[in-house]
C-alpha positions in Angstrom: 10.2 29.4 62.7 9.0 32.9 63.5 10.5 34.5 60.4 13.5 35.9 62.1 16.9 34.5 63.0 19.4 35.7 65.6 22.9 34.5 65.0 25.4 33.6 62.3 24.8 29.8 62.5 21.0 30.4 62.2 21.6 32.7 59.2 23.5 30.1 57.3 21.2 27.3 58.3 18.0 29.1 57.4 19.2 30.9 54.3 18.3 34.2 55.9 18.5 37.7 54.4 18.8 41.1 56.0 15.5 42.4 57.2 16.5 45.6 55.5 15.9 43.9 52.1 12.4 43.0 53.1 11.8 46.5 54.4 12.9 47.9 51.1 10.7 45.6 49.2 7.7 46.7 51.2 8.5 50.4 50.8 8.8 49.9 47.0 5.5 48.2 46.9 3.9 51.0 48.9 5.2 53.5 46.3 3.4 51.4 43.7 0.1 51.6 45.6 0.3 48.0 46.9 -1.2 47.2 50.3 1.3 46.3 53.0 -1.3 44.1 54.7 -1.7 42.1 51.6 2.1 41.5 51.3 2.5 40.4 54.9 -0.7 38.4 55.4 -0.1 35.1 57.2 3.6 36.0 58.0 4.8 36.3 61.6 5.6 40.0 61.4 3.9 43.2 60.5 5.3 46.4 58.9 6.5 47.7 62.2 7.9 44.4 63.3 10.2 43.9 60.3 12.0 47.2 61.1 13.0 45.8 64.5 14.5 42.6 63.0 18.0 42.0 61.8 17.3 39.0 59.6 14.3 37.2 58.1 14.1 33.7 56.6 14.6 33.6 52.8 11.3 31.7 52.4 9.4 34.6 54.0 11.3 37.1 51.9 10.5 35.4 48.6 6.9 35.0 49.6 6.7 38.8 49.8 8.7 39.2 46.6 6.2 36.9 44.7 3.3 38.9 46.1 4.8 42.2 45.0 5.2 40.9 41.5 1.6 39.6 41.4 0.1 42.7 42.9 2.2 45.1 40.8 0.6 43.6 37.7 3.1 40.9 36.6 6.8 40.6 35.9 7.3 43.5 33.6 5.3 45.9 35.7 7.2 44.8 38.8 10.6 45.2 37.1 9.6 48.7 36.0 8.5 49.6 39.5 11.8 48.4 41.0 13.8 50.1 38.3 12.1 53.5 39.1 11.7 53.2 42.8 14.2 50.8 44.5 17.0 53.4 44.7 14.6 55.9 46.5 14.0 53.6 49.4 17.7 53.0 50.2 19.2 56.2 51.5 22.2 54.2 52.7 23.1 53.5 49.1 22.4 57.0 48.1 24.9 58.2 50.6 27.5 55.6 49.4 26.9 56.7 45.8 28.3 60.2 46.6 31.7 58.6 46.7 31.5 57.4 43.1 31.5 59.0 39.7 31.7 56.0 37.3 28.6 53.8 37.3 30.7 50.7 36.9 32.4 51.3 40.2 29.2 51.8 42.1 27.5 48.7 40.5 30.5 46.5 41.2 30.5 47.5 44.9 26.8 46.8 45.2 27.0 43.4 43.4 30.3 42.1 45.0 30.3 43.7 48.4 26.8 44.7 49.6 24.5 42.1 48.0 26.4 39.1 49.5 26.0 40.6 53.0 22.3 41.3 52.4 21.2 38.1 50.5 23.2 35.2 52.0 21.4 32.6 49.9 22.4 34.3 46.7 25.8 34.2 44.9 26.5 37.3 42.8 29.1 38.0 40.2 30.1 41.2 38.3 31.9 41.1 35.0 33.3 44.1 33.0 32.5 43.5 29.3 34.4 46.6 28.1 33.2 50.0 27.2 30.0 50.8 29.2 28.8 47.2 29.2 28.7 44.8 32.2 27.3 41.4 33.0 25.6 40.7 36.3 25.0 37.0 37.3 23.3 35.6 40.4 22.2 32.2 41.5 20.9 30.5 44.6 22.9 28.4 47.0 21.8 24.7 47.4 18.7 24.3 49.5 17.3 27.8 49.0 13.7 28.0 47.9 13.5 28.8 44.1 12.1 32.2 43.2 12.0 33.4 39.6 10.3 36.6 40.8 13.4 37.5 42.7 15.6 37.2 39.7 13.1 39.0 37.5 12.9 41.8 40.0 16.7 41.9 40.4 16.9 42.9 36.7 14.8 46.0 37.5 16.9 46.8 40.5 20.1 46.4 38.5 18.9 48.7 35.8 18.0 51.3 38.4 21.3 51.2 40.3 22.6 54.1 38.1 19.8 56.3 39.4 21.7 56.6 42.6 24.1 58.8 40.6 21.4 60.9 39.1 21.8 59.0 35.8 19.2 57.3 33.6 18.5 53.6 34.1 20.9 51.1 32.4 19.8 49.4 29.2 19.2 45.7 29.1 21.1 44.1 26.2 20.4 40.4 27.0 18.8 38.6 29.9 18.2 35.1 31.0 16.1 34.4 34.1 15.0 31.2 35.8 13.8 30.1 39.2 17.3 29.6 40.5 19.4 32.1 38.6 19.6 35.2 36.5 22.1 36.7 34.1 21.9 40.2 32.7 24.1 42.1 30.2 23.6 45.8 30.7 24.7 49.0 28.9 25.4 51.6 31.5 24.8 55.3 30.9 28.0 57.4 30.4 29.7 58.7 33.6 29.1 62.3 34.5 32.3 64.3 34.6 33.6 65.7 37.8 32.9 69.2 36.5 29.3 68.3 35.8 28.8 66.9 39.3 30.4 70.0 40.9 28.3 72.2 38.7 25.2 70.7 40.4 26.5 71.3 43.8 28.8 74.3 43.4 26.7 76.7 45.6 27.7 74.8 48.7 31.4 74.5 47.7 33.8 77.4 48.2 35.2 78.5 44.9 38.7 78.0 46.1 38.0 74.3 46.7 36.5 74.0 43.2 39.6 75.6 41.7 41.9 73.2 43.4 39.9 70.1 42.7 39.3 70.9 39.1 42.8 72.1 38.2 42.3 75.9 38.1 45.9 76.9 37.5 47.5 80.3 37.5 44.2 82.0 37.4 43.3 80.2 34.1 40.7 77.4 34.1 41.5 74.1 32.4 38.1 74.3 30.7 35.2 76.7 30.1 33.1 74.6 32.5 35.6 74.9 35.3 35.8 78.6 34.8 32.0 79.1 35.0 31.7 76.9 38.1 34.6 78.5 39.9 33.8 82.1 39.1 30.0 82.4 39.2 28.7 84.0 42.4 26.8 81.7 44.8 23.5 83.5 44.3 23.6 83.2 40.5 20.9 80.9 39.1 22.1 77.6 37.6 21.8 77.0 33.9 
């Protein structure tokens, strides 16, 4: 196999993943100072080639993932790299994140909607544990090559999902990782309020829109924050 697959039947038969996932892994590694040539050595595509593919074989993908972990300095260093950098190499998700305020909502969409389309060999589940706590579980479908490095790295990626919202990384409460599965209980950072998010962007939003969205009624703001956001001139520096 040349490392790429072309149709749905090939995808299912070969346990393929979206080439975008491989592209992202390479970009994260580059941010960590890792040589792309070392990651792709012996594979049937180069850095330019993977950006032209739609899918790659799972086995090739995990080869790269295992190399990233080794060259990053081991599992913990790799997880930290992914937690800090993975969100920065996925502008598509950054655009999606603008539609969300609550971290839970964003994480759930990534786990239950996006990941199954990107990683066909991997089953994913999201569970709300109450409060700001969630559980993320993932495991390999039968026949897929085991890769503990993938599940260790997934922990770092999960912790960093909240960075799409400009929030700190999630806190790991408990984790259990093996070559074919991973389970992580995470404490998410508190959601930012609508007012806080508008405060960051208010210069580009007409004050009349801010007043409507945030409940500015009869000339009196619902809160002090709303009043400051709605009334400050656009050239006034932010706090």
